[in-house]
Biotite code that builds the C-alpha atoms (Angstrom):
import biotite.structure as struc

atoms = struc.array([
    struc.Atom([148.655, 16.698, -2.844], chain_id="A", res_id=1, res_name="UNK", atom_name="CA", element="C"),
    struc.Atom([151.672, 18.423, -1.517], chain_id="A", res_id=2, res_name="UNK", atom_name="CA", element="C"),
    struc.Atom([150.555, 21.692, -2.577], chain_id="A", res_id=3, res_name="UNK", atom_name="CA", element="C"),
    struc.Atom([150.169, 24.064, 0.456], chain_id="A", res_id=4, res_name="UNK", atom_name="CA", element="C"),
    struc.Atom([148.896, 27.680, 0.506], chain_id="A", res_id=5, res_name="UNK", atom_name="CA", element="C"),
    struc.Atom([149.918, 29.356, 3.954], chain_id="A", res_id=6, res_name="UNK", atom_name="CA", element="C"),
    struc.Atom([149.309, 32.903, 6.056], chain_id="A", res_id=7, res_name="UNK", atom_name="CA", element="C"),
    struc.Atom([151.637, 33.690, 8.757], chain_id="A", res_id=8, res_name="UNK", atom_name="CA", element="C"),
    struc.Atom([150.829, 36.265, 11.369], chain_id="A", res_id=9, res_name="UNK", atom_name="CA", element="C"),
    struc.Atom([147.193, 36.733, 10.866], chain_id="A", res_id=10, res_name="UNK", atom_name="CA", element="C"),
    struc.Atom([146.207, 39.746, 13.632], chain_id="A", res_id=11, res_name="UNK", atom_name="CA", element="C"),
    struc.Atom([142.850, 39.725, 14.539], chain_id="A", res_id=12, res_name="UNK", atom_name="CA", element="C"),
    struc.Atom([141.322, 41.453, 18.293], chain_id="A", res_id=13, res_name="UNK", atom_name="CA", element="C"),
    struc.Atom([138.382, 40.301, 19.753], chain_id="A", res_id=14, res_name="UNK", atom_name="CA", element="C"),
    struc.Atom([136.716, 39.214, 23.406], chain_id="A", res_id=15, res_name="UNK", atom_name="CA", element="C"),
    struc.Atom([138.778, 36.328, 24.728], chain_id="A", res_id=16, res_name="UNK", atom_name="CA", element="C"),
    struc.Atom([139.148, 34.819, 27.990], chain_id="A", res_id=17, res_name="UNK", atom_name="CA", element="C"),
    struc.Atom([138.137, 32.731, 31.163], chain_id="A", res_id=18, res_name="UNK", atom_name="CA", element="C"),
    struc.Atom([138.005, 36.242, 33.348], chain_id="A", res_id=19, res_name="UNK", atom_name="CA", element="C"),
    struc.Atom([135.643, 38.767, 33.980], chain_id="A", res_id=20, res_name="UNK", atom_name="CA", element="C"),
    struc.Atom([137.905, 41.476, 32.932], chain_id="A", res_id=21, res_name="UNK", atom_name="CA", element="C"),
    struc.Atom([139.235, 39.564, 30.045], chain_id="A", res_id=22, res_name="UNK", atom_name="CA", element="C"),
    struc.Atom([135.044, 39.534, 28.747], chain_id="A", res_id=23, res_name="UNK", atom_name="CA", element="C"),
    struc.Atom([135.471, 43.646, 29.016], chain_id="A", res_id=24, res_name="UNK", atom_name="CA", element="C"),
    struc.Atom([138.030, 44.128, 26.417], chain_id="A", res_id=25, res_name="UNK", atom_name="CA", element="C"),
    struc.Atom([139.670, 42.856, 23.152], chain_id="A", res_id=26, res_name="UNK", atom_name="CA", element="C"),
    struc.Atom([142.834, 40.706, 23.068], chain_id="A", res_id=27, res_name="UNK", atom_name="CA", element="C"),
    struc.Atom([145.069, 39.802, 20.276], chain_id="A", res_id=28, res_name="UNK", atom_name="CA", element="C"),
    struc.Atom([145.167, 36.244, 18.646], chain_id="A", res_id=29, res_name="UNK", atom_name="CA", element="C"),
    struc.Atom([147.733, 35.658, 15.904], chain_id="A", res_id=30, res_name="UNK", atom_name="CA", element="C"),
    struc.Atom([146.540, 32.582, 13.392], chain_id="A", res_id=31, res_name="UNK", atom_name="CA", element="C"),
    struc.Atom([149.318, 30.738, 10.991], chain_id="A", res_id=32, res_name="UNK", atom_name="CA", element="C"),
    struc.Atom([147.999, 28.455, 9.048], chain_id="A", res_id=33, res_name="UNK", atom_name="CA", element="C"),
    struc.Atom([148.942, 25.889, 6.380], chain_id="A", res_id=34, res_name="UNK", atom_name="CA", element="C"),
    struc.Atom([146.427, 24.630, 3.812], chain_id="A", res_id=35, res_name="UNK", atom_name="CA", element="C"),
    struc.Atom([146.383, 21.409, 0.941], chain_id="A", res_id=36, res_name="UNK", atom_name="CA", element="C"),
    struc.Atom([145.225, 23.220, -2.038], chain_id="A", res_id=37, res_name="UNK", atom_name="CA", element="C"),
    struc.Atom([145.720, 21.350, -5.465], chain_id="A", res_id=38, res_name="UNK", atom_name="CA", element="C"),
    struc.Atom([147.662, 24.644, -7.489], chain_id="A", res_id=39, res_name="UNK", atom_name="CA", element="C"),
    struc.Atom([147.896, 22.504, -10.574], chain_id="A", res_id=40, res_name="UNK", atom_name="CA", element="C"),
    struc.Atom([145.291, 24.340, -12.709], chain_id="A", res_id=41, res_name="UNK", atom_name="CA", element="C"),
    struc.Atom([145.920, 28.087, -11.513], chain_id="A", res_id=42, res_name="UNK", atom_name="CA", element="C"),
    struc.Atom([149.766, 27.918, -11.983], chain_id="A", res_id=43, res_name="UNK", atom_name="CA", element="C"),
    struc.Atom([148.668, 26.240, -15.546], chain_id="A", res_id=44, res_name="UNK", atom_name="CA", element="C"),
    struc.Atom([146.122, 28.822, -16.246], chain_id="A", res_id=45, res_name="UNK", atom_name="CA", element="C"),
    struc.Atom([147.591, 32.289, -14.178], chain_id="A", res_id=46, res_name="UNK", atom_name="CA", element="C"),
    struc.Atom([143.410, 31.907, -13.276], chain_id="A", res_id=47, res_name="UNK", atom_name="CA", element="C"),
    struc.Atom([142.864, 33.335, -10.070], chain_id="A", res_id=48, res_name="UNK", atom_name="CA", element="C"),
    struc.Atom([139.167, 31.076, -10.114], chain_id="A", res_id=49, res_name="UNK", atom_name="CA", element="C"),
    struc.Atom([141.190, 27.932, -9.323], chain_id="A", res_id=50, res_name="UNK", atom_name="CA", element="C"),
    struc.Atom([143.270, 29.161, -6.473], chain_id="A", res_id=51, res_name="UNK", atom_name="CA", element="C"),
    struc.Atom([142.463, 28.994, -2.952], chain_id="A", res_id=52, res_name="UNK", atom_name="CA", element="C"),
    struc.Atom([142.053, 32.783, -2.229], chain_id="A", res_id=53, res_name="UNK", atom_name="CA", element="C"),
    struc.Atom([143.877, 33.787, 0.418], chain_id="A", res_id=54, res_name="UNK", atom_name="CA", element="C"),
    struc.Atom([142.795, 37.464, 0.929], chain_id="A", res_id=55, res_name="UNK", atom_name="CA", element="C"),
    struc.Atom([138.932, 35.805, 1.045], chain_id="A", res_id=56, res_name="UNK", atom_name="CA", element="C"),
    struc.Atom([140.385, 33.184, 3.800], chain_id="A", res_id=57, res_name="UNK", atom_name="CA", element="C"),
    struc.Atom([141.947, 35.667, 5.700], chain_id="A", res_id=58, res_name="UNK", atom_name="CA", element="C"),
    struc.Atom([138.495, 37.950, 5.586], chain_id="A", res_id=59, res_name="UNK", atom_name="CA", element="C"),
    struc.Atom([136.529, 35.077, 6.530], chain_id="A", res_id=60, res_name="UNK", atom_name="CA", element="C"),
    struc.Atom([138.538, 34.399, 9.984], chain_id="A", res_id=61, res_name="UNK", atom_name="CA", element="C"),
    struc.Atom([138.827, 37.923, 10.559], chain_id="A", res_id=62, res_name="UNK", atom_name="CA", element="C"),
    struc.Atom([135.070, 38.497, 10.577], chain_id="A", res_id=63, res_name="UNK", atom_name="CA", element="C"),
    struc.Atom([133.944, 35.138, 11.818], chain_id="A", res_id=64, res_name="UNK", atom_name="CA", element="C"),
    struc.Atom([136.663, 35.599, 15.659], chain_id="A", res_id=65, res_name="UNK", atom_name="CA", element="C"),
    struc.Atom([135.742, 39.581, 15.295], chain_id="A", res_id=66, res_name="UNK", atom_name="CA", element="C"),
    struc.Atom([131.646, 38.229, 15.396], chain_id="A", res_id=67, res_name="UNK", atom_name="CA", element="C"),
    struc.Atom([131.694, 36.233, 19.100], chain_id="A", res_id=68, res_name="UNK", atom_name="CA", element="C"),
    struc.Atom([133.332, 35.827, 22.049], chain_id="A", res_id=69, res_name="UNK", atom_name="CA", element="C"),
    struc.Atom([135.407, 33.660, 23.583], chain_id="A", res_id=70, res_name="UNK", atom_name="CA", element="C"),
    struc.Atom([136.686, 31.684, 26.883], chain_id="A", res_id=71, res_name="UNK", atom_name="CA", element="C"),
    struc.Atom([139.059, 29.365, 25.410], chain_id="A", res_id=72, res_name="UNK", atom_name="CA", element="C"),
    struc.Atom([141.668, 29.531, 22.271], chain_id="A", res_id=73, res_name="UNK", atom_name="CA", element="C"),
    struc.Atom([141.003, 25.685, 21.774], chain_id="A", res_id=74, res_name="UNK", atom_name="CA", element="C"),
    struc.Atom([137.037, 26.556, 20.772], chain_id="A", res_id=75, res_name="UNK", atom_name="CA", element="C"),
    struc.Atom([138.411, 29.484, 18.766], chain_id="A", res_id=76, res_name="UNK", atom_name="CA", element="C"),
    struc.Atom([141.103, 27.160, 16.685], chain_id="A", res_id=77, res_name="UNK", atom_name="CA", element="C"),
    struc.Atom([138.568, 24.369, 16.554], chain_id="A", res_id=78, res_name="UNK", atom_name="CA", element="C"),
    struc.Atom([135.446, 26.498, 14.987], chain_id="A", res_id=79, res_name="UNK", atom_name="CA", element="C"),
    struc.Atom([137.936, 28.440, 12.651], chain_id="A", res_id=80, res_name="UNK", atom_name="CA", element="C"),
    struc.Atom([139.482, 24.888, 11.369], chain_id="A", res_id=81, res_name="UNK", atom_name="CA", element="C"),
    struc.Atom([136.045, 23.618, 10.776], chain_id="A", res_id=82, res_name="UNK", atom_name="CA", element="C"),
    struc.Atom([134.588, 27.172, 9.076], chain_id="A", res_id=83, res_name="UNK", atom_name="CA", element="C"),
    struc.Atom([137.562, 26.907, 7.270], chain_id="A", res_id=84, res_name="UNK", atom_name="CA", element="C"),
    struc.Atom([136.753, 22.969, 6.038], chain_id="A", res_id=85, res_name="UNK", atom_name="CA", element="C"),
    struc.Atom([133.489, 23.377, 5.290], chain_id="A", res_id=86, res_name="UNK", atom_name="CA", element="C"),
    struc.Atom([133.620, 27.019, 3.609], chain_id="A", res_id=87, res_name="UNK", atom_name="CA", element="C"),
    struc.Atom([136.050, 26.752, 1.160], chain_id="A", res_id=88, res_name="UNK", atom_name="CA", element="C"),
    struc.Atom([136.132, 22.976, 0.768], chain_id="A", res_id=89, res_name="UNK", atom_name="CA", element="C"),
    struc.Atom([140.193, 22.675, 2.059], chain_id="A", res_id=90, res_name="UNK", atom_name="CA", element="C"),
    struc.Atom([141.230, 18.987, 2.427], chain_id="A", res_id=91, res_name="UNK", atom_name="CA", element="C"),
    struc.Atom([143.515, 19.574, 5.093], chain_id="A", res_id=92, res_name="UNK", atom_name="CA", element="C"),
    struc.Atom([144.688, 22.062, 6.824], chain_id="A", res_id=93, res_name="UNK", atom_name="CA", element="C"),
    struc.Atom([147.297, 23.119, 10.069], chain_id="A", res_id=94, res_name="UNK", atom_name="CA", element="C"),
    struc.Atom([146.077, 26.243, 12.791], chain_id="A", res_id=95, res_name="UNK", atom_name="CA", element="C"),
    struc.Atom([148.662, 27.445, 14.970], chain_id="A", res_id=96, res_name="UNK", atom_name="CA", element="C"),
    struc.Atom([146.752, 30.211, 17.045], chain_id="A", res_id=97, res_name="UNK", atom_name="CA", element="C"),
    struc.Atom([148.617, 32.303, 19.520], chain_id="A", res_id=98, res_name="UNK", atom_name="CA", element="C"),
    struc.Atom([147.579, 34.595, 22.591], chain_id="A", res_id=99, res_name="UNK", atom_name="CA", element="C"),
    struc.Atom([150.008, 36.639, 22.916], chain_id="A", res_id=100, res_name="UNK", atom_name="CA", element="C"),
    struc.Atom([151.288, 38.008, 26.381], chain_id="A", res_id=101, res_name="UNK", atom_name="CA", element="C"),
    struc.Atom([148.956, 35.787, 27.956], chain_id="A", res_id=102, res_name="UNK", atom_name="CA", element="C"),
    struc.Atom([151.454, 34.580, 30.164], chain_id="A", res_id=103, res_name="UNK", atom_name="CA", element="C"),
    struc.Atom([153.855, 37.413, 32.055], chain_id="A", res_id=104, res_name="UNK", atom_name="CA", element="C"),
    struc.Atom([156.693, 35.205, 31.541], chain_id="A", res_id=105, res_name="UNK", atom_name="CA", element="C"),
    struc.Atom([156.123, 34.196, 28.047], chain_id="A", res_id=106, res_name="UNK", atom_name="CA", element="C"),
    struc.Atom([155.828, 35.810, 24.796], chain_id="A", res_id=107, res_name="UNK", atom_name="CA", element="C"),
    struc.Atom([153.088, 33.798, 23.491], chain_id="A", res_id=108, res_name="UNK", atom_name="CA", element="C"),
    struc.Atom([150.904, 30.636, 23.925], chain_id="A", res_id=109, res_name="UNK", atom_name="CA", element="C"),
    struc.Atom([148.677, 28.942, 21.555], chain_id="A", res_id=110, res_name="UNK", atom_name="CA", element="C"),
    struc.Atom([147.632, 25.723, 20.352], chain_id="A", res_id=111, res_name="UNK", atom_name="CA", element="C"),
    struc.Atom([148.707, 23.521, 16.807], chain_id="A", res_id=112, res_name="UNK", atom_name="CA", element="C"),
    struc.Atom([145.954, 21.781, 15.413], chain_id="A", res_id=113, res_name="UNK", atom_name="CA", element="C"),
    struc.Atom([145.918, 19.770, 12.135], chain_id="A", res_id=114, res_name="UNK", atom_name="CA", element="C"),
    struc.Atom([142.419, 18.633, 10.545], chain_id="A", res_id=115, res_name="UNK", atom_name="CA", element="C"),
    struc.Atom([142.111, 16.081, 7.506], chain_id="A", res_id=116, res_name="UNK", atom_name="CA", element="C"),
    struc.Atom([143.987, 14.253, 5.420], chain_id="A", res_id=117, res_name="UNK", atom_name="CA", element="C"),
    struc.Atom([146.479, 15.458, 2.857], chain_id="A", res_id=118, res_name="UNK", atom_name="CA", element="C"),
])
């Protein structure tokens, strides 16, 4: 399967960080995702029921991340990837998670993970 659905620059605000002051505020995280999905039936039928609904995926990520507090972006990335694969039956995904301005001299820092097989 070579079809991929993508979501770019999905912005979520949550409590994240290892410092005490970080647990008192909400900080921005930015998600970029690629998800393997067989789009053949959706393309043939023009029927949304056969799509990986990117609006539902986006809402799921936003609600999941905003409902918790985290210390590390690694935990966020691992949990979100696992939840997406389970909830939406996604066989493969690539998730890039950025924490802008976490390092003063860098625009952004983050993690990129891949899960599953294409």
